[in-house]
C-alpha positions in Angstrom: 106.3 149.9 107.9 102.8 148.4 107.8 102.6 149.1 104.1 105.9 147.2 103.5 104.6 144.2 105.6 101.4 144.2 103.6 103.3 144.1 100.3 105.3 141.2 101.6 102.2 139.4 102.6 100.6 140.1 99.2 103.6 138.8 97.4 103.6 135.6 99.4 99.9 135.1 98.8 100.3 135.7 95.0 103.2 133.2 94.9 101.2 130.6 96.8 98.2 131.0 94.4 100.5 130.6 91.4 102.1 127.5 92.9 98.7 126.1 93.8 97.4 126.5 90.2 100.6 125.0 88.8 100.2 121.9 91.0 96.6 121.3 89.9 97.8 120.6 86.4 96.4 121.6 83.0 93.3 119.3 83.2 92.0 120.7 86.5 93.0 124.2 85.5 91.1 123.7 82.3 88.0 122.8 84.3 88.4 125.9 86.5 88.9 128.0 83.4 85.7 126.6 81.8 83.7 127.1 85.1 84.8 130.7 85.2 84.3 131.5 81.5 87.8 132.1 80.5 90.4 130.3 78.5 93.1 128.3 80.2 95.9 130.7 79.0 93.8 133.6 80.3 93.4 131.8 83.6 97.1 131.4 84.0 97.6 135.1 83.1 95.0 136.2 85.6 96.6 134.1 88.2 100.1 135.6 87.4 98.8 139.1 87.6 97.2 138.5 91.0 93.7 139.0 92.4 94.1 142.7 93.4 94.6 144.0 89.8 90.8 144.5 89.4 90.4 146.4 92.8 90.2 149.7 91.0 86.9 148.7 89.2 84.6 148.9 92.3 86.3 152.2 93.3 85.6 153.6 89.8 82.0 152.4 89.8 81.4 153.9 93.3 83.0 157.2 92.2 80.3 157.4 89.5 77.4 156.6 91.9 77.1 152.9 90.8 76.9 150.0 93.2 79.4 147.3 92.2 77.5 144.7 94.4 74.2 145.5 92.7 75.8 145.1 89.2 77.4 141.8 90.3 74.1 140.6 91.6 72.0 141.6 88.5 74.6 141.0 85.8 77.4 138.7 87.1 78.7 137.8 83.6 79.1 141.5 82.8 80.8 142.3 86.1 83.2 139.3 85.6 84.0 140.6 82.1 84.7 144.1 83.4 86.9 142.7 86.1 88.8 140.7 83.5 89.2 143.8 81.3 90.3 145.8 84.3 92.9 143.2 85.2 94.6 143.3 81.8 94.5 147.1 81.6 97.9 148.8 81.3 96.7 152.1 83.0 96.4 151.0 86.6 98.7 153.7 87.9 96.8 156.5 86.1 93.5 155.2 87.3 94.7 154.8 90.9 96.1 158.3 90.9 92.8 159.8 89.7 90.8 157.8 92.1 93.0 159.0 94.9 91.9 162.6 94.3 88.1 162.3 94.9 87.8 166.1 95.4 89.1 166.7 91.9 86.7 164.7 89.7 87.8 164.2 86.2 86.3 162.8 83.0 89.7 161.8 81.8 89.2 158.2 82.7 86.9 157.9 79.7 89.9 158.4 77.4 92.0 155.5 78.7 89.7 153.1 80.5 88.9 150.0 78.4 85.6 149.6 80.4 84.5 153.2 79.8 81.7 152.4 77.2 80.3 149.7 79.5 80.5 151.9 82.6 78.8 154.8 80.8 76.0 152.5 79.6 75.5 151.2 83.2 75.3 154.8 84.4 72.7 155.7 81.8 70.8 152.5 82.7 70.9 153.4 86.4 69.7 156.9 85.7 66.6 155.7 83.9 63.4 155.4 86.0 62.2 151.8 86.6 
């Protein structure tokens, strides 16, 4: 039952965020878009998709021994771009199922993840001695 209640709460929060952005108007939304480094249409799309759509990225990074907070601190623009790419990905279900099986590690994510080249480069960078 808790899962159902959580989904209802999430739905309400997403609806509230959509309404809030709509009430701001295009001029203020344009400022927010500029401040966050996205276009206004992309801002509206991100808002429509909800904030939880990029939640798989930190899990994927951790599964590969990478620290999402460290990446965000050292390369915030890169992390923001990876979150944006993750948000628009069409393979959330596949990714979530693979991440739910940590005892069965797979390299299959590299074939569908639009962030795979960036993540692999970060892994190589992290493996190099300082």
